C-alpha positions in Angstrom: 134.4 99.1 100.5 134.4 95.4 101.6 133.1 92.9 99.1 129.4 92.0 99.1 129.1 88.4 100.2 128.0 85.8 97.8 126.8 82.3 98.4 130.0 80.8 97.0 132.3 83.1 99.1 130.3 82.2 102.2 130.6 78.5 101.5 134.3 78.7 100.8 135.1 80.4 104.1 133.3 77.8 106.0 135.1 74.8 104.4 136.6 72.5 107.0 133.9 73.1 109.6 131.6 70.3 110.6 128.1 70.5 109.1 126.6 70.9 112.6 128.9 73.9 113.3 128.0 75.5 109.9 124.3 75.3 110.9 125.1 76.9 114.3 127.0 79.8 112.7 124.3 80.4 110.2 121.8 80.6 113.0 124.0 83.1 114.8 124.3 85.2 111.6 120.5 85.4 111.5 120.4 86.6 115.1 123.1 89.2 114.4 121.4 90.3 111.2 124.4 89.9 108.9 125.9 87.3 106.7 129.7 87.0 106.8 131.8 86.8 103.7 134.5 85.1 105.9 132.7 82.8 108.3 136.2 81.9 109.7 136.3 85.4 111.3 133.0 84.6 113.1 134.4 81.2 114.2 137.5 82.9 115.5 135.5 85.4 117.4 133.8 82.6 119.2 137.0 80.6 120.0 138.2 81.0 123.6 141.9 80.5 124.3 141.3 77.4 126.3 139.6 75.7 123.3 142.4 76.8 120.9 145.0 75.4 123.3 143.2 72.0 123.5 142.8 71.9 119.7 146.5 72.5 118.9 147.3 68.8 118.5 144.5 68.1 116.1 145.7 67.3 112.6 144.7 69.8 110.0 143.3 72.3 112.5 144.8 75.7 112.8 142.8 77.9 115.1 143.3 81.3 116.7 141.6 82.7 119.8 139.3 85.7 119.8 141.8 88.0 121.6 143.0 90.0 118.6 139.5 90.5 117.4 138.4 91.5 120.9 141.1 94.2 120.8 139.8 95.6 117.6 136.2 95.2 118.5 136.6 97.2 121.7 137.6 100.2 119.5 134.8 99.5 117.0 132.2 99.4 119.8 133.6 102.6 121.4 133.4 104.4 118.0 129.9 103.3 117.2 128.6 104.1 120.6 130.3 107.5 120.5 128.8 108.1 117.1 125.3 107.2 118.4 125.6 109.3 121.5 126.9 112.3 119.6 124.0 112.2 117.1 121.4 111.4 119.8 122.4 114.2 122.2 123.4 117.2 120.1 123.2 119.7 122.9 124.8 118.0 125.9 128.3 118.6 127.2 131.3 116.3 126.7 131.1 115.1 130.3 127.7 113.6 129.9 128.7 111.9 126.7 131.8 110.4 128.4 129.8 109.1 131.3 127.1 107.7 129.1 129.6 105.9 126.9 131.4 104.5 129.9 128.1 103.0 131.1 127.1 101.6 127.7 130.4 99.9 126.9 131.0 98.5 130.4 131.5 94.8 130.9 128.1 94.2 132.5 126.2 95.9 129.7 128.1 94.1 127.0 127.5 90.8 128.8 123.8 91.7 129.0 123.7 92.3 125.2 125.5 89.0 124.6 123.0 87.1 126.8 120.1 88.7 124.8 121.6 87.3 121.6 122.3 83.9 123.3 126.0 84.2 122.4 127.0 81.7 125.1 125.4 78.9 123.1 128.0 79.3 120.3 131.2 79.9 122.2 133.9 77.3 121.9 135.5 76.5 125.3 138.1 74.1 126.6 136.9 71.4 128.9 138.1 73.0 132.1 136.6 76.4 131.2 133.3 74.7 130.3 133.1 72.9 133.6 133.9 76.1 135.4 130.8 77.8 134.0 132.7 80.0 131.4 129.8 79.8 129.0 127.8 82.0 131.3 130.6 84.2 132.8 130.0 87.9 132.1 133.6 88.7 131.4 133.8 86.0 128.6 130.5 87.0 127.1 131.6 90.6 127.0 134.9 89.7 125.4 133.2 87.5 122.8 130.8 90.3 121.9 133.7 92.7 121.4 135.4 90.0 119.2 132.2 89.6 117.1 132.2 93.4 116.6 135.8 93.2 115.4 134.9 90.4 113.1 132.0 92.3 111.6 134.2 95.3 111.0 137.0 93.3 109.3 134.4 91.4 107.2 132.0 94.2 106.2 133.4 97.6 107.2 132.2 100.4 109.4 128.7 101.1 108.0 127.7 97.4 108.4 129.2 97.4 111.9 127.3 100.5 112.8 124.0 99.0 111.5 124.4 95.8 113.5 125.7 97.5 116.7 122.9 100.0 116.6 120.4 97.2 117.0 122.4 96.1 120.1 122.5 99.6 121.7 119.3 101.2 120.6 117.2 99.8 123.5 120.0 100.9 125.9 119.9 104.4 124.5 116.2 104.5 125.4 117.0 103.4 128.9 119.7 106.1 129.1 117.1 108.8 128.3 114.9 107.6 131.2 117.8 107.2 133.6 120.7 109.6 132.8 124.1 108.5 134.1 125.3 109.6 137.5 129.0 109.6 138.2 130.4 106.3 139.4 131.5 107.6 142.8 127.9 108.8 143.6 126.4 105.5 142.5 128.9 103.5 144.4 128.5 105.5 147.6 124.7 105.2 147.4 124.9 101.5 147.0 127.3 101.0 149.8 125.3 103.2 152.2 122.1 101.3 151.3 123.9 98.2 152.4 124.9 99.8 155.7 128.6 99.5 155.0 129.5 103.2 155.8 131.4 105.4 153.4 133.9 104.4 150.7 137.5 105.8 151.1 139.6 106.8 148.2 143.4 106.8 148.2 146.0 107.8 145.6 148.5 104.9 145.8 150.9 105.7 143.0 151.9 107.7 140.0 153.0 106.4 136.6 154.6 107.8 133.5 156.8 110.8 132.8 156.0 114.2 134.5 154.4 115.6 131.3 152.1 112.5 131.0 151.5 111.7 134.6 148.9 109.0 135.4 147.6 108.7 138.9 146.6 105.3 140.4 143.7 105.3 142.9 142.0 102.6 145.0 138.6 102.7 146.7 138.2 100.9 150.0 135.2 99.9 152.1 136.0 99.0 155.8 139.7 98.5 154.8 139.0 96.2 151.8 140.1 97.4 148.4 137.2 97.0 146.0 138.5 98.8 143.0 141.5 100.3 141.3 141.6 103.0 138.6 143.9 105.2 136.7 143.5 108.7 135.3 145.4 111.9 134.2 144.0 113.7 137.3 143.3 112.5 140.8 139.6 113.0 140.1 139.7 110.8 137.0 141.6 108.1 138.9 139.2 108.0 141.8 136.2 107.9 139.4 137.8 105.0 137.5 138.4 103.2 140.8 134.7 103.6 141.7 133.7 102.4 138.3 135.9 99.3 138.7 134.4 98.6 142.0 130.9 98.8 140.6 131.8 96.5 137.7 133.4 94.1 140.1 130.2 94.0 142.2 128.0 94.1 139.1 128.8 90.9 137.3 125.2 90.8 136.2 122.9 93.4 134.8 120.8 94.7 137.7 122.0 97.1 140.3 120.0 95.1 142.8 122.5 92.3 142.3 125.2 94.6 143.5 123.8 94.7 147.0 123.3 90.9 147.1 126.9 90.3 145.8 128.7 92.6 148.2 128.5 90.3 151.2 129.3 87.2 149.1 132.4 89.0 147.7 133.5 90.1 151.1 133.2 86.6 152.4 135.3 85.2 149.5 138.0 87.7 150.2 138.0 87.3 154.0 
């Protein structure tokens, strides 16, 4: 069991941080609904690599980016979401659970959760990344949310992680009940046809790994343009993963309506 945080422990772990930053982190803790024993873990979860690189020359400052915490948090989120789905849907087949989890842990959904918590306000970015709009970029918001999940797990353990993450995903589970997941290929085809772009074409472009652990590589194209690439142990899994990648590429924001608007913009950028 992780130690129960005390006021002194909390203060010790935030030593060296400016008072303004301490106030910001306390504010974020209130939004997350948890107080960290090691506030330095939360600070690391919010530190983008560009910021860490620019801070390397500062005397007395030793920072680490959120990448390792992101790696851990990805697994924590997958476990908690799997747990929630398993308990919420006791009589559905594995295929439904897998599709539901893929939707809930996708980058656009994680970015949506991060936006609802105003995570972007607390991220530490380098000057270039800041000017480039990194604070509002879906990929960075999703990565930081995963890092925060990893920090919570290291600081307080699985049960605390599950409690906090349940507050993130509970509204999305309700949405899932109203709109059960369709497979990615069906969703992608529907969206492309609604845009008048014809039919997507799937191709197996490679194979990886030894014969007993073969992994297929697939791409999905629309009018000769590759929009997504995916891998899977079967050709079906690989093409499904490619469709999912294409959806996520088009869906940098939350709403499916944005997919249709962004298709032409993305095609223009790649032309």
